[in-house]
N, C-alpha and C positions, 0 to 999 in steps of 0.2 A: 362609319358615323358621318352624316351628311351636315354639312352647314349652310346656311340661308343666308342671304347679304343683309337680313337685319341682324343677325350674329354678328358678320364682321363689320358691319356700321357702329355696334355697341362695341366691341373689342378696340375698333380704331378709335374711339371715342373716349375709352378708357385708357388707351395706352397714348394719348394727347396726339395721333398721326391724323393729319389731314387728308384724307381720300377721297376724290371725285367720286361722284355718284356712278359714273359710268364705268368705274374700275371696281365697284362693290361686288358685283355678279363673277367677273373673271376671278377675283381673288376668292370668293365661296368655293366656284369649283377647284382652283390650285388647293386650298387647304384642306377640302374635303378629300381629295386626291391623296395628299401627305398624310392625312389621319389612316387613310384606307390601308396605306402601304405599312403604317404602323401597326394597324390591326390584324394586318397579315404576318408579322412577327410572332404574335401570340398563336400561331398555329404551330411553330417550330418547337420539335420534340427536346427537349433540352437537359430529360432525364439522364443523370449519373454524368453529368458535365459540370466539371469545379469551376467556382467563379475565378475569374481574371479580374486582378486589380491592375496587370501589366503584363505585356508582351514579353518582357524582358526580365529574368529575377536578378536581382542585384542586393549586395549590401553595403551601403554606404558608410564609409569609414566614421566612427564618431571620434571626437576630440575636446578635451575641458573647456568648458565656458567661462573665458577668462576676460578682464577687463585689462588692456595693456596701459602701460603710462608712456608717456614720452610725447611727441608732437602728434602721432597719430592714434593715441589710445584715449582713456576716456578721464572724467575729473576734470574737464576743461570747457565750463559752462559758457565762458567769456567768448572762446573761439567756436563753441557750436552755434551761437546766436549771433557771430560779427556782422554776417551780410544779410540779416533778417532786416527788413524796413523798418519795423516796430517790436521792441521788446519789453518786458518788464519783469523783473527779479528772475533773470535766466529764462524766461518763458518766451515764445513766440505770440505775439497780439495778432489775431486776426480778426475780420469782420463776422458779426453775429449772422448766421446764415440761416437758422432755424428759429421760427417764433415760439 
């Protein structure tokens, strides 16, 4: 799959990346090379190969999910928000970032 400099310009604009005009053509060649390599992976015969989620098989120990009481446990809303610059009813107050 070949990528041209107009496509690179559009993707850079969408990603809000400022790229100078002289870098667009080299980037197009780099991206085309990467996509060509990825297309080569489609040619690999994986028939009968079991999918892997990890290279190491392991079982994680399970424990009961409990809330501890005491100085490091739960049920201490005042301690949780003690260092926050602004709180309200045991909640953190933060500036609105989405309109």
